[in-house]
N, C-alpha and C positions, 0 to 999 in steps of 0.2 A: 504494500500500500504506500509506503513512504517513497518508493522509487517512482511510482506513478505521479506523485505530487512534484517531484524534482523535474520531471520531463515537461511539465506545463510551462508555457511561456505566455507573457502578456496576461497574467492572471488579474482579473477584475471581478468584483462581486456585483451580481446583477439580480434584479428581482424578476427578470424574464424567465419563465419556466422552460423555455426552449433553448436557453443559452448553452453552448458547448465550449469546452476548453480547447485551445490550440495546443498541440503537443509537438515536440521536436521529433523529426524523423531522423533516426540514427543512420548515418551514412556508413554502411558496412561495405568495405572494399573487398572484392573477391580476390583471392590469392591466385596469381598466375601460376601455371605449371612451371616446374623447375627449369625445363629447357627453354622457356621464354624469358627468364629472368637474367639480368646481368648484375652481379654483385661486385662492388669495388672493395678490395682488401688493402689496407694500409697500416703503417705503424705510426702511432701518435704519442707525443710526449707533452703536448701543451697542457698547462694547468694541472699537471699530475705529479709535481715535485720531482721531475726528472725520471719518473718510472715509465717504462714503455707499456703500451697496450696495443693490441691488434684490433683495428676498427673495421667492421664490416658494414657497408652502406649500400643502399639501392634496392632493398627488399620491397617488393610490391605485393601487398596482401594485408590480411587482418593481423591484429596484435597477437592473437593466440598462436598463429602459425609462426610468427617471428620469435616468440618466446620459446616455442618448441625447437626451432632451429638453433637458438642460442643455447638451450639446454644440451642438445646433441653435441655441439661444438665444444662446450665447456667440459663435458664428460670425456670426449675423445682426446682432448688436450690435457686433461687431468688438472685443470686450474680453475680459478674462480672467474667471474665476470658478471656482466649485467646487460640487460636489454632496456633501453630507454630512448625516447625521441626517434623511434624508427631505426635505431642503430644497435649493433651488437658490439660490446666491448669485452675482449678477452684479455686477462692479465698476462703480460709478458709478450715476447716476440715469437709468435707462432704463425707468421704470415705464410711461409711455405707449406707448413703442415695443413693449415686451414684451406689453402688453395687446393691442395690434393683432395681433402675431404669433400669440399664443395664440388669439385669436378667429378668425383665418384658418384655424387648425388645428382649429377646431370645439370648443375647450375652453370650458367655462363659466368666466368670469373675474369676480372681484370685487376692486375696489380697496379696500385696507385702510389705514386711518390717514390720512385727509385728502386 
């Protein structure tokens, strides 16, 4: 019930018995098949106290599929990481290993930045 109230927009109180609330329509993006996606893999140190992370960008799809891909990559590399803002961050320099894993999963992969 609480979720329904949060989706209402432009809420006004009316004495009109036929009044209906306007509700947000959730834009659910369909996940493209792996062979149609191009993921960019790079190493990033910015704003991370000099520590390296492997950054995977360019995933087209819903948040749940992105989290699942992040979980697979973290487990295969044996390290921690996070999924946020449409990107996957893997702790450490695992660019080559991640590129191999993604190519085995039939993703299009491009190395970014050297």
